[in-house]
C-alpha positions as CSV (number, residue, x, y, z in Angstrom):
1,X,-19.2,-13.9,-17.3
2,X,-19.4,-10.5,-15.7
3,X,-22.4,-10.0,-13.5
4,X,-24.7,-7.0,-13.6
5,X,-24.3,-5.3,-10.2
6,X,-27.1,-2.9,-10.5
7,X,-28.7,-2.3,-7.0
8,X,-32.2,-3.6,-6.3
9,X,-34.0,-3.0,-3.0
10,X,-36.6,-4.9,-1.1
11,X,-38.8,-2.9,1.4
12,X,-39.4,-4.9,4.5
13,X,-41.7,-3.8,7.3
14,X,-39.1,-3.2,10.0
15,X,-38.7,0.1,11.8
16,X,-36.5,2.6,9.9
17,X,-34.7,-0.1,7.9
18,X,-34.4,-0.8,4.2
19,X,-32.6,-3.9,3.1
20,X,-31.1,-4.2,-0.3
21,X,-29.4,-6.8,-2.4
22,X,-26.9,-6.5,-5.2
23,X,-24.9,-9.2,-6.8
24,X,-21.9,-8.2,-4.7
25,X,-23.3,-6.1,-1.8
26,X,-25.9,-6.6,0.9
27,X,-27.1,-3.2,2.0
28,X,-28.8,-2.3,5.2
29,X,-30.1,1.2,5.1
30,X,-31.3,3.2,8.2
31,X,-32.9,6.5,7.3
32,X,-35.5,8.3,5.4
33,X,-34.4,7.2,1.9
34,X,-33.3,10.7,0.8
35,X,-29.8,11.8,-0.2
36,X,-28.5,8.3,-0.9
37,X,-28.3,8.2,-4.7
38,X,-24.6,9.1,-4.7
39,X,-23.8,6.3,-2.2
40,X,-25.8,3.8,-4.2
41,X,-23.9,4.8,-7.4
42,X,-20.6,4.3,-5.6
43,X,-21.7,0.8,-4.5
44,X,-22.9,0.1,-8.1
45,X,-19.5,0.9,-9.6
46,X,-16.8,0.5,-6.9
47,X,-16.1,-3.2,-7.3
48,X,-15.5,-2.8,-11.1
49,X,-13.3,0.2,-10.5
50,X,-11.2,-1.7,-8.0
51,X,-11.1,-4.8,-10.2
52,X,-10.0,-2.9,-13.3
53,X,-6.7,-2.6,-11.4
54,X,-6.5,-5.8,-9.4
55,X,-8.1,-8.3,-11.8
56,X,-9.5,-10.6,-9.0
57,X,-12.5,-12.8,-9.5
58,X,-15.2,-10.9,-11.3
59,X,-17.9,-12.7,-9.4
60,X,-16.5,-11.5,-6.1
61,X,-15.0,-13.3,-3.2
62,X,-17.8,-15.9,-2.7
63,X,-20.0,-13.9,-0.4
64,X,-21.8,-10.6,-0.4
65,X,-20.1,-7.6,1.2
66,X,-22.2,-6.2,4.1
67,X,-22.7,-2.5,4.1
68,X,-24.8,-0.4,6.6
69,X,-25.8,3.1,5.7
70,X,-27.3,5.8,8.1
71,X,-28.7,9.2,7.6
72,X,-28.8,9.8,11.3
73,X,-25.4,10.3,12.9
74,X,-26.5,9.3,16.4
75,X,-28.0,6.1,15.0
76,X,-24.7,5.4,13.2
77,X,-22.7,6.0,16.4
78,X,-25.0,3.8,18.5
79,X,-24.7,1.0,15.9
80,X,-20.9,1.0,15.7
81,X,-20.6,1.3,19.5
82,X,-22.8,-1.7,20.0
83,X,-20.9,-3.7,17.3
84,X,-17.5,-2.9,18.7
85,X,-18.2,-2.5,22.4
86,X,-16.0,0.6,22.5
87,X,-16.4,4.3,22.6
88,X,-18.3,6.2,19.9
89,X,-16.4,6.3,16.5
90,X,-14.5,9.5,15.7
91,X,-15.1,9.2,11.9
92,X,-18.4,8.8,10.0
93,X,-17.3,5.7,8.1
94,X,-15.7,2.6,9.6
95,X,-14.6,-0.8,8.4
96,X,-15.7,-3.3,11.1
97,X,-13.3,-6.1,10.6
98,X,-13.8,-9.6,12.1
99,X,-11.8,-12.8,11.9
100,X,-14.5,-14.1,9.5
101,X,-14.0,-11.6,6.6
102,X,-17.5,-12.4,5.2
103,X,-19.0,-10.7,8.3
104,X,-16.7,-7.7,8.1
105,X,-18.8,-4.7,7.1
106,X,-18.6,-1.0,6.2
107,X,-20.8,1.3,8.2
108,X,-21.2,4.9,7.0
109,X,-23.1,8.1,7.5
110,X,-24.7,9.2,4.2
111,X,-23.5,12.7,3.4
112,X,-21.8,14.5,0.5
113,X,-18.7,15.2,2.6
114,X,-18.3,11.5,3.4
115,X,-18.2,10.0,-0.1
116,X,-14.4,9.7,-0.4
117,X,-14.0,8.2,3.1
118,X,-16.8,5.7,2.1
119,X,-14.8,4.7,-1.0
120,X,-11.6,4.2,1.1
121,X,-13.4,1.8,3.5
122,X,-15.0,-0.1,0.7
123,X,-11.6,-0.6,-0.9
124,X,-10.2,-1.9,2.4
125,X,-13.1,-4.3,2.7
126,X,-12.4,-5.4,-0.9
127,X,-8.7,-6.0,-0.5
128,X,-9.0,-7.9,2.8
129,X,-11.5,-10.2,1.2
130,X,-8.8,-11.5,-1.1
131,X,-5.5,-10.9,0.8
132,X,-5.5,-11.7,4.5
133,X,-2.6,-9.4,5.4
134,X,-2.0,-6.8,2.7
135,X,0.9,-4.5,3.3
136,X,0.4,-0.9,4.6
137,X,1.4,0.8,1.3
138,X,-1.1,-1.2,-0.7
139,X,-4.1,-0.7,1.7
140,X,-3.5,3.0,2.3
141,X,-2.1,3.9,-1.1
142,X,-4.9,2.4,-3.1
143,X,-7.7,3.5,-0.7
144,X,-6.6,7.1,-1.6
145,X,-6.0,6.3,-5.3
146,X,-9.6,5.3,-5.8
147,X,-11.1,8.4,-4.3
148,X,-13.3,10.4,-6.7
149,X,-12.8,14.0,-7.6
150,X,-14.7,16.2,-10.0
151,X,-13.3,16.5,-13.5
152,X,-12.2,20.0,-12.8
153,X,-9.7,19.1,-10.1
154,X,-6.6,17.0,-9.7
155,X,-6.0,14.7,-6.8
156,X,-5.2,16.7,-3.6
157,X,-2.5,14.2,-2.8
158,X,-0.3,15.2,-5.7
159,X,1.3,18.4,-4.4
160,X,2.1,17.1,-0.8
161,X,3.3,13.8,-2.2
162,X,5.7,15.3,-4.6
163,X,6.9,17.9,-2.1
164,X,7.6,15.1,0.5
165,X,9.3,12.9,-2.0
166,X,11.6,15.6,-3.2
167,X,12.6,16.4,0.4
168,X,15.5,14.1,1.1
169,X,14.7,14.1,4.9
170,X,11.1,13.0,4.3
171,X,11.4,10.8,1.2
172,X,10.4,7.2,1.5
173,X,12.4,5.1,-1.0
174,X,10.9,2.0,-2.5
175,X,12.6,-0.6,-0.2
176,X,11.4,1.3,2.9
177,X,8.0,1.8,1.5
178,X,7.6,-1.9,1.0
179,X,8.7,-2.6,4.6
180,X,6.6,0.1,6.2
181,X,3.8,-0.7,8.7
182,X,1.1,1.6,9.8
183,X,3.3,2.8,12.7
184,X,6.6,3.3,10.8
185,X,5.8,6.9,9.7
186,X,3.4,9.6,10.7
187,X,0.3,9.6,8.5
188,X,1.1,13.1,7.0
189,X,4.4,11.6,5.6
190,X,3.3,8.1,4.8
191,X,-0.2,8.5,3.2
192,X,0.7,10.9,0.4
193,X,3.8,8.9,-0.5
194,X,1.8,5.6,-0.4
195,X,-0.6,7.2,-2.9
196,X,2.4,8.3,-5.0
197,X,3.9,4.8,-5.0
198,X,0.8,3.0,-6.2
199,X,0.2,5.8,-8.8
200,X,3.6,4.9,-10.2
201,X,2.9,1.2,-10.2
202,X,-0.4,1.7,-12.1
203,X,0.3,4.7,-14.3
204,X,4.1,4.6,-14.8
205,X,5.3,4.3,-18.4
206,X,7.2,1.0,-18.1
207,X,5.5,-2.4,-17.9
208,X,8.5,-3.8,-16.1
209,X,7.3,-1.8,-13.0
210,X,3.6,-2.5,-13.2
211,X,4.5,-6.2,-13.7
212,X,5.9,-6.2,-10.1
213,X,2.4,-5.2,-8.8
214,X,0.4,-7.8,-10.9
215,X,2.8,-10.7,-10.4
216,X,2.9,-10.2,-6.6
217,X,-0.8,-9.8,-6.3
218,X,-1.4,-13.2,-7.7
219,X,1.2,-14.6,-5.3
220,X,-0.4,-12.8,-2.4
221,X,-3.9,-14.2,-3.2
222,X,-2.6,-17.8,-3.6
223,X,-0.5,-17.6,-0.4
224,X,-2.8,-15.3,1.5
225,X,-1.9,-16.8,5.0
226,X,1.9,-17.0,4.5
227,X,4.0,-15.4,7.2
228,X,6.3,-13.9,4.6
229,X,5.6,-10.8,2.6
230,X,5.3,-11.8,-1.1
231,X,5.9,-8.2,-2.2
232,X,9.2,-7.9,-0.5
233,X,10.3,-11.4,-1.4
234,X,9.5,-10.8,-5.1
235,X,11.2,-7.4,-5.1
236,X,14.4,-8.8,-3.6
237,X,14.5,-11.8,-5.9
238,X,13.4,-10.4,-9.2
239,X,13.6,-6.6,-9.3
240,X,16.7,-4.5,-10.2
241,X,16.4,-2.0,-7.3
242,X,18.6,0.6,-8.9
243,X,16.6,0.7,-12.1
244,X,13.3,0.5,-10.3
245,X,14.1,3.4,-8.0
246,X,15.5,5.4,-11.0
247,X,12.2,4.9,-12.9
248,X,10.3,6.0,-9.8
249,X,12.3,9.1,-9.3
250,X,11.8,10.1,-13.0
251,X,8.0,9.5,-12.7
252,X,7.8,11.7,-9.6
253,X,9.8,14.5,-11.1
254,X,7.7,14.5,-14.3
255,X,4.4,14.9,-12.4
256,X,3.2,18.4,-12.6
257,X,0.6,20.0,-10.4
258,X,-1.7,22.7,-11.6
259,X,0.0,25.1,-9.2
260,X,3.4,24.3,-10.6
261,X,2.3,24.6,-14.3
262,X,0.6,27.9,-13.7
263,X,3.6,29.4,-12.0
264,X,5.9,28.1,-14.7
265,X,3.6,29.4,-17.4
266,X,3.4,32.9,-15.9
267,X,7.2,33.0,-15.6
268,X,7.5,31.9,-19.2
269,X,5.1,34.5,-20.4
270,X,6.9,37.3,-18.4
271,X,10.2,36.1,-20.0
272,X,8.5,36.3,-23.5
273,X,8.8,32.5,-24.0
274,X,5.4,32.5,-25.4
275,X,5.3,29.0,-26.9
276,X,6.5,27.5,-23.6
277,X,3.9,29.4,-21.8
278,X,1.1,28.2,-24.1
279,X,2.1,24.5,-23.6
280,X,2.0,25.0,-19.8
281,X,-1.3,26.8,-19.7
282,X,-2.9,24.3,-22.0
283,X,-1.6,21.5,-19.7
284,X,-3.4,23.2,-16.8
285,X,-6.6,23.2,-18.7
286,X,-6.2,19.5,-19.5
287,X,-6.5,18.9,-15.7
288,X,-8.7,21.8,-14.7
289,X,-11.1,22.4,-17.6
290,X,-12.3,25.8,-16.3
291,X,-9.1,27.4,-14.9
292,X,-9.7,31.0,-15.7
293,X,-6.1,32.1,-14.9
294,X,-4.8,29.8,-17.6
295,X,-7.4,30.9,-20.1
296,X,-6.7,34.6,-19.4
297,X,-2.9,34.1,-19.9
298,X,-3.6,32.2,-23.1
299,X,-5.5,35.3,-24.3
300,X,-2.4,37.4,-23.4
301,X,-0.2,35.0,-25.3
302,X,-2.4,35.2,-28.4
303,X,-2.5,39.0,-28.1
304,X,1.3,39.2,-28.0
305,X,1.4,37.2,-31.2
306,X,-1.3,39.5,-32.8
307,X,-3.7,36.6,-33.0
308,X,-6.6,38.9,-32.0
309,X,-9.5,36.6,-32.8
310,X,-7.9,33.8,-30.8
311,X,-7.2,36.2,-27.9
312,X,-10.9,37.2,-28.0
313,X,-11.9,33.6,-27.7
314,X,-9.7,33.0,-24.7
315,X,-10.8,36.2,-23.0
316,X,-14.4,35.2,-23.3
317,X,-13.6,31.7,-21.9
318,X,-11.8,33.3,-19.0
319,X,-14.8,35.4,-18.3
320,X,-17.1,32.3,-18.4
321,X,-14.8,30.4,-16.1
322,X,-14.9,33.2,-13.5
323,X,-12.2,35.8,-14.2
324,X,-12.7,39.4,-13.1
325,X,-15.2,40.9,-15.6
326,X,-13.5,44.3,-15.5
327,X,-10.1,42.9,-16.2
328,X,-11.5,40.8,-19.1
329,X,-13.5,43.6,-20.6
330,X,-10.3,45.7,-20.5
331,X,-8.5,43.0,-22.3
332,X,-11.2,42.6,-24.9
333,X,-11.3,46.3,-25.5
334,X,-7.5,46.5,-25.9
335,X,-7.6,43.6,-28.3
336,X,-10.4,45.1,-30.4
337,X,-8.4,48.4,-30.5
338,X,-5.3,46.6,-31.7
339,X,-7.4,44.9,-34.3
340,X,-8.9,48.3,-35.4
341,X,-12.4,47.3,-34.3
342,X,-12.8,50.6,-32.6
343,X,-16.6,50.7,-32.0
344,X,-16.5,47.2,-30.6
345,X,-13.5,48.2,-28.5
346,X,-15.3,51.2,-27.0
347,X,-18.2,49.0,-25.7
348,X,-15.8,46.7,-23.9
349,X,-13.6,49.5,-22.5
350,X,-16.6,51.5,-21.2
351,X,-17.9,48.3,-19.6
352,X,-14.5,47.9,-17.8
353,X,-14.7,51.5,-16.6
354,X,-18.2,51.0,-15.4
355,X,-17.2,47.9,-13.4
356,X,-14.0,49.3,-11.9
357,X,-13.6,53.0,-12.2
358,X,-10.6,53.2,-9.9
359,X,-8.5,50.7,-11.9
360,X,-9.6,51.4,-15.4
361,X,-11.3,54.8,-15.6
362,X,-8.2,56.8,-16.7
363,X,-6.8,54.0,-18.8
364,X,-10.0,53.7,-20.7
365,X,-10.3,57.4,-21.3
366,X,-6.8,57.6,-22.6
367,X,-7.2,54.7,-25.0
368,X,-10.5,55.9,-26.3
369,X,-8.9,59.3,-26.9
370,X,-6.4,57.6,-29.2
371,X,-9.0,56.0,-31.4
372,X,-9.6,57.5,-34.8
């Protein structure tokens, strides 16, 4: 039965400390109690997010994961320094790993900028609690895969990952990815491609590839302390390398970043391939719900097809999303003029002139002169 992992806290009369218990996490909090809600939400949901992919024991590894949170950076540094006996930590979140994994904890500074790093370290804590020696691609790739981004944005790893993979001198093919250690490649080459590889395993269109991940995870858990790498062994024994690599290549080439789709859409519009442009701009909006450039060009596409009401709608959306008001008012005025809504058109045109006399003054005057 799945356990409810809602966080509950017990206030104890100790200086500056708040101790909390959840079904899967034991939290020690050093601070004022403010600004922590996002971190508690992450702790409330992270195990389920990880386990939706990995399908390990729903009740956890048999112990509570230790987590220490700090609102004071100096207190955090002092704590980590005392725990490790080394110099002050360079980052504001660390995974303090011990031979007894049940004692291994995540320590973090509570700040808005630190949420994704916190998630990465929580995943590393999670994966080491089930697999004693997970490979570098799995640890690094999934720690980035589980980062959270607002709905309006795509993962920042997409563009660099695709660019690296399509560069023959920097591409890491599957067999080399499986063999890589943390020192095999520089982080700027390895991390984006590790993210790309695990994205393929989870999101690729063919179950034959995701099966590689899930079959090997079960082997890795059951043979956690084996000297052999179960992922490499399974791949060499059961996977058709040529087909697997071909599927991976196809997956990467069919990934489209917002930047790519915008550029391709603008080119299609300029070449009067309006339907192609519409598909591309709508694909942008599927990822970035309020991309004003895509909305503006959809208005232009509708205008070119004399769909003036639809053009009006896209212009207004572009304005709402943050497009230049003078530009949009000019577009709305020109659209109303073409649709013979002259009085309405004058209002928009004069607004464009008022907002940007230099760019639209003469153009507005000329168009208004042509109105009946």
